[in-house]
N, C-alpha and C positions, 0 to 999 in steps of 0.2 A: 930803734925802735924794738921792744920784746915781741915775741911772737902774741901772746895773748893780746898785747895792745892793738897789733897788726888786724888780728881777727875782730876785734872791739871795731876799729877803725873802718874796715872794710863793711862790717853790719851797718854802721850808721850813715855809708855811703851809697847801699844799696838798694835799687828801687824795685820794687813790686810788680811781678809779673803782671798783675790787674794793670797798672799804670802803665806798663810798656806797654800792654796789648791796647788800652785805649787810646795813646798816642798815633799807636799803629794804623787803628782803627779811623781815627778823625782825619790822619792824611790821606786815608783810601776814601775817605767820603771826598774829599778836595780832587782827587784824582780822578774819581768818578765824574767828575763837573768838566773833564776836560774834555775837547773833541778828541775821536777815535785815534788820530795820529798821535796826537800827546800821550795817551794812555798805552799806546802800544810802545811808545820810547818810554816809558815810565817802565812798562811791565819788562820791557827786555833790559833794562839796569838792573832791575828785581833778579832777573835770574840769573845775571852777570856776578852780580854781588853773592847772590846765593851760590851760585857753582865755586866763587873764590874759598867764601866761608867755608863751605864743605870740604874742598880738599887740604885745606888748610887743619880742620881741625880732625880729617883722617888722617893727616899725618903727623899731627902731634899725639893722636891716640894710639897710632903705631909705634913711635916712638917710646911712648909711655907705657904699651905693653911688654916691653923690656924688662924692665924693675919692678918688681913685686911691690915695693912701696909707694913707688906711681900711680900703680894701678891701683890700687889701695886707694890711694887720695884723686884719684878720677873717679871711683866708685862712690867715694863719699861727696865729691863734690855735684855729683848728678844726681844726690838727694835735692840740691835745692830747685827750686821750681823753675826758675829762670832758666838754669844750664840744662835741667833735665827738656825742656819745652824745646832747647834750641838744639840738642842732640836728637831730639825726635822728630822736630822738623827736616835734621837733615836725616833720617832715618840711619843715624847713628850708633844709636841702643835701641832693642826691644821693647814694645808696649808694655808697661805697667800690668801685674795682675789686674788690677781693679781695670784699667782699660780693655783689656784681652775679654774680661768678663763682663766688662758694658759693651762691647763688640757684640757678642756672641747673643747677650740678650736682646739688641738690638734686632740684631737675624733671626730671631725667635720670633720677636712681634711682629717684625715686619711679615714672615709669613702667615700667623695669626689674623691678621687685618687683610689678608687678599681676600 
């Protein structure tokens, strides 16, 4: 399969960030109905998986930084909403300019409403 065909196939199989977040929210609603012990177990599992993913992504990024072409590809990939959201979730990339502006505006607005 040629590279453009592979890209098209990947785009066809891509799930939207919105759909993925809806799925997570649905599961969080189910977990909220669990008793405290079960919720704590699910939370511990979530933290362990997050820790594993963050470490894997950290090592991957560290390896990619050694090659300018790979780093350029990583930057390009991080423009994808899903990739960006996961990297931000793990604090592996800085917030976008828009996010920083929104945070600044929110902090100013909170001061005005005091």
